[in-house]
C-alpha positions in Angstrom: -52.5 -8.9 -26.2 -52.2 -11.8 -28.4 -49.2 -11.2 -31.5 -51.9 -12.9 -34.0 -55.8 -12.8 -34.6 -57.8 -15.4 -32.6 -58.3 -17.8 -35.5 -54.9 -17.9 -36.4 -54.1 -18.7 -32.8 -57.0 -21.5 -32.9 -56.0 -23.1 -35.9 -52.2 -22.9 -34.2 -53.6 -24.3 -31.3 -55.2 -27.3 -33.5 -52.2 -28.3 -35.6 -49.7 -28.3 -32.6 -52.6 -30.7 -30.4 -52.6 -32.6 -33.4 -49.4 -33.2 -34.2 -48.6 -33.9 -30.5 -51.3 -36.3 -30.3 -49.8 -38.1 -33.6 -46.8 -38.9 -31.5 -48.4 -40.0 -28.5 -50.4 -42.5 -30.8 -47.1 -43.6 -33.0 -44.7 -44.0 -29.8 -46.5 -46.7 -29.1 -46.2 -48.2 -33.0 -42.8 -49.4 -34.3 -40.9 -46.8 -35.9 -37.1 -45.4 -37.7 -34.2 -44.4 -35.5 -31.5 -42.3 -37.3 -28.3 -40.8 -35.8 -27.7 -37.0 -37.2 -24.8 -36.5 -35.4 -23.2 -37.7 -32.0 -25.7 -38.5 -29.3 -28.1 -36.7 -31.5 -31.0 -38.7 -32.9 -34.4 -38.2 -34.8 -37.1 -40.6 -35.4 -39.3 -40.8 -38.7 -42.1 -39.0 -36.5 -39.9 -35.9 -35.8 -39.5 -36.2 -39.5 -43.5 -36.5 -40.3 -44.5 -33.8 -38.0 -41.9 -31.4 -39.2 -43.4 -31.7 -42.4 -46.9 -31.5 -41.3 -46.0 -28.4 -38.9 -44.0 -26.5 -41.7 -47.0 -27.1 -43.8 -49.3 -25.5 -41.8 -47.6 -23.3 -40.3 -46.5 -21.8 -43.6 -50.5 -21.7 -44.7 -51.2 -19.8 -41.8 -48.7 -17.1 -41.9 -47.4 -16.7 -45.5 -44.9 -13.7 -45.0 -43.0 -15.0 -42.2 -40.3 -17.2 -41.9 -40.7 -20.6 -40.6 -37.5 -22.3 -39.5 -37.9 -25.6 -38.5 -35.6 -28.3 -37.1 -35.5 -31.4 -39.3 -35.2 -29.2 -42.7 -32.3 -27.9 -43.2 -32.7 -25.8 -46.4 -35.2 -23.2 -43.7 -32.8 -22.4 -41.6 -31.1 -19.5 -44.4 -34.2 -17.7 -43.3 -32.6 -16.9 -40.5 -29.4 -15.2 -42.1 -31.7 -13.5 -44.9 -34.3 -12.4 -41.8 -32.8 -11.4 -38.9 -29.3 -12.8 -38.1 -27.7 -10.3 -40.5 -30.1 -7.2 -39.0 -33.4 -7.9 -40.8 -36.6 -7.8 -38.8 -38.8 -10.5 -40.5 -40.8 -12.2 -37.7 -39.2 -15.9 -37.3 -40.9 -19.0 -36.4 -39.2 -22.1 -34.6 -40.2 -24.8 -34.8 -39.2 -28.2 -32.4 -41.7 -31.3 -33.8 -40.5 -33.4 -31.0 -38.8 -31.9 -28.2 -37.1 -34.6 -26.2 -36.6 -36.8 -28.9 -34.7 -39.4 -26.4 -37.3 -39.5 -23.9 -40.1 -40.1 -27.1 -37.8 -43.1 -28.6 -37.4 -44.2 -24.8 -41.0 -44.5 -24.0 -40.8 -41.9 -21.3 -43.7 -39.2 -21.2 -41.0 -36.2 -21.2 -41.2 -34.6 -24.6 -43.3 -32.0 -26.3 -43.8 -30.1 -29.3 -42.5 -27.0 -29.4 -43.5 -23.5 -31.4 -41.7 -20.0 -30.5 -41.9 -16.8 -32.5 -39.4 -14.0 -32.9 -39.8 -10.4 -33.6 -36.5 -7.9 -34.1 -34.1 -9.9 -31.9 -36.4 -11.3 -28.8 -38.7 -14.1 -28.5 -42.0 -12.7 -28.6 -44.2 -15.8 -27.9 -44.3 -19.4 -27.4 -46.5 -22.4 -27.4 -45.1 -26.0 -25.8 -47.8 -29.0 -25.8 -47.0 -32.1 -23.7 -48.8 -35.1 -25.3 -48.5 -37.4 -22.6 -50.3 -34.8 -20.1 -52.6 -33.5 -23.0 -51.3 -29.9 -21.5 -51.0 -27.3 -23.9 -49.1 -23.9 -22.2 -48.7 -20.6 -24.0 -47.9 -17.2 -23.8 -45.1 -14.6 -24.0 -44.3 -11.1 -22.4 -46.9 -8.5 -22.4 -49.4 -11.5 -23.4 -49.7 -13.7 -20.8 -49.9 -17.1 -20.0 -52.2 -19.6 -20.7 -52.7 -23.2 -20.4 -55.7 -25.9 -21.6 -55.7 -29.0 -20.6 -57.3 -32.6 -22.6 -58.8 -30.0 -24.7 -60.8 -27.9 -21.8 -61.2 -24.5 -21.6 -57.9 -22.5 -21.7 -57.4 -20.7 -18.2 -54.4 -18.4 -17.2 -51.0 -20.5 -15.6 -49.9 -18.4 -12.6 -46.3 -18.6 -12.4 -45.0 -19.9 -8.8 -42.1 -18.9 -7.3 -40.4 -21.9 -4.7 -38.7 -20.6 -1.9 -35.2 -19.9 -1.5 -33.3 -20.7 1.4 -30.1 -22.4 0.7 -29.8 -24.2 4.4 -32.7 -26.1 3.6 -33.8 -28.3 0.2 -34.3 -26.5 -3.0 -34.4 -28.3 -6.6 -32.0 -27.4 -9.8 -33.3 -28.2 -13.4 -30.5 -30.0 -15.2 -29.6 -32.1 -18.3 -28.0 -35.5 -17.8 -25.5 -34.4 -19.7 -24.8 -31.4 -17.8 -25.1 -33.2 -14.2 -22.9 -35.9 -15.2 -20.0 -32.8 -15.8 -21.0 -30.5 -13.0 -23.1 -32.3 -11.1 -20.9 -33.2 -8.3 -18.9 -30.1 -8.2 -22.8 -28.3 -7.7 -23.7 -30.8 -5.1 -20.1 -29.7 -3.2 -20.6 -26.1 -3.7 -24.5 -26.4 -3.1 -25.0 -29.2 -0.7 -28.8 -29.1 0.0 -29.5 -28.9 -3.8 -31.8 -31.4 -5.6 -31.4 -32.1 -9.4 -34.4 -32.5 -11.4 -33.9 -33.8 -14.9 -36.7 -34.2 -17.7 -36.3 -34.6 -21.0 -37.8 -31.9 -23.1 -35.6 -28.3 -22.6 -39.1 -27.0 -22.6 -40.5 -28.7 -19.7 -37.2 -27.9 -17.9 -38.3 -24.4 -18.5 -42.2 -25.2 -17.8 -40.9 -27.0 -14.3 -39.5 -23.5 -13.0 -42.0 -21.4 -14.0 -44.3 -23.8 -12.4 -42.2 -23.9 -9.3 -41.0 -27.6 -8.8 -37.6 -26.1 -9.6 -35.8 -22.5 -8.7 -33.7 -22.5 -11.7 -32.9 -24.6 -15.0 -29.2 -24.4 -16.4 -28.1 -25.5 -19.4 -24.2 -25.5 -20.1 -23.6 -28.0 -22.7 -23.1 -25.9 -25.7 -25.5 -27.7 -28.1 -28.8 -25.9 -28.0 -30.8 -24.7 -31.0 -33.3 -22.0 -31.7 -36.1 -24.0 -32.1 -34.9 -25.7 -28.5 -35.1 -22.1 -26.8 -37.5 -19.7 -28.6 -40.5 -21.0 -27.6 -39.5 -21.6 -23.7 -37.6 -18.3 -23.4 -40.8 -16.2 -24.1 -43.1 -18.2 -21.5 -39.7 -17.7 -19.2 -39.9 -13.9 -19.9 -43.9 -13.8 -20.0 -43.5 -15.3 -15.9 -40.8 -12.7 -14.7 -38.1 -15.1 -14.8 -34.5 -14.2 -15.6 -32.9 -15.5 -19.2 -29.0 -14.9 -19.1 -26.0 -16.5 -19.2 -23.2 -17.3 -16.8 -21.8 -13.6 -17.2 -25.2 -11.8 -16.3 -26.0 -11.1 -20.2 -29.2 -11.3 -21.3 -29.6 -14.4 -23.9 -29.3 -13.2 -27.4 -31.0 -14.6 -30.4 -28.6 -13.2 -33.2 -25.1 -13.4 -34.1 -22.4 -13.6 -33.3 -24.7 -14.9 -30.1 -26.0 -17.9 -32.4 -23.8 -19.6 -35.0 -25.5 -18.7 -38.4 -24.9 -21.8 -39.9 -26.2 -24.5 -36.7 -28.6 -22.1 -35.0 -26.4 -23.3 -32.1 -26.5 -20.6 -28.8 -22.8 -19.5 -28.1 -24.0 -18.7 -24.7 -24.0 -21.1 -21.4 -28.1 -20.5 -20.2 -29.5 -20.1 -17.0 -33.2 -19.5 -16.5 -34.7 -19.0 -13.0 -36.4 -16.3 -10.6 -34.6 -13.1 -10.3 -33.5 -14.5 -6.3 -31.7 -18.3 -7.8 -30.1 -16.4 -10.0 -28.3 -13.7 -8.0 -27.1 -16.3 -5.9 -26.5 -19.1 -8.0 -25.0 -17.6 -11.1 -21.9 -16.5 -9.9 -20.7 -19.7 -8.1 -21.9 -21.5 -11.4 -19.9 -19.7 -13.0 -16.4 -20.7 -11.0 -17.6 -24.4 -11.4 -18.1 -23.8 -15.4 -14.7 -21.7 -15.0 -12.9 -24.5 -13.1 -14.1 -27.8 -15.2 -14.3 -26.1 -18.9 -17.2 -25.8 -20.6 -17.8 -28.2 -23.5 
């Protein structure tokens, strides 16, 4: 069952798609790029879409907390709403997930929205504007997709076969591949690495069977990156855990209340993959050291 009303769902879809399509149009135009931190960038397009999404979602869900990546003042709602034990519904919004890909004119970026109730992601939305694909859903609700403004259809998760003697795919970010890739390939000689810009699109690659597992060990990912994608992952039946097998948590102390950065390394994958790979990956991470 949908966690929001049909009218709110339609309005949210229209808002997310409009923002994504605007980003796609602006990717061919000139825009400004600013450095927020070490290897962390924001564009004037991110900032404009952040404002549009915040205003639109505040109008749709006036009693909920709306936290967006580019409006740091909204982050205080995490501490007031749930980070210290509250139960207010919170939404996390990433106006452009995969900003580096957007800046470079590549296709792997997305608009993302996630809804958390209590301490768990309940629903997520990912819109990839280049391929005009909207994916949404959540645990107890299901998974759905819409392409090019066409009808919505169920999204059927696809588990890839796992045979460690044959080639298999792992999604991994560029930074993690540079740090851990050689050791992982030595431990698992048949692995093939798949890299996409957006955290959300990486998770979708696992849901749709392009890879069996996604690992994120870089220690920089924040709640607006993870909430929507992990809601979709849970709906697909994937395991979302850290290297110790503990579930990914969305409350302090596993989330830094000031930066909203996850303190746990993240593994998202089909159960057979996670069972076979988690412990060896933990040994590799311990030997090399997490960032």
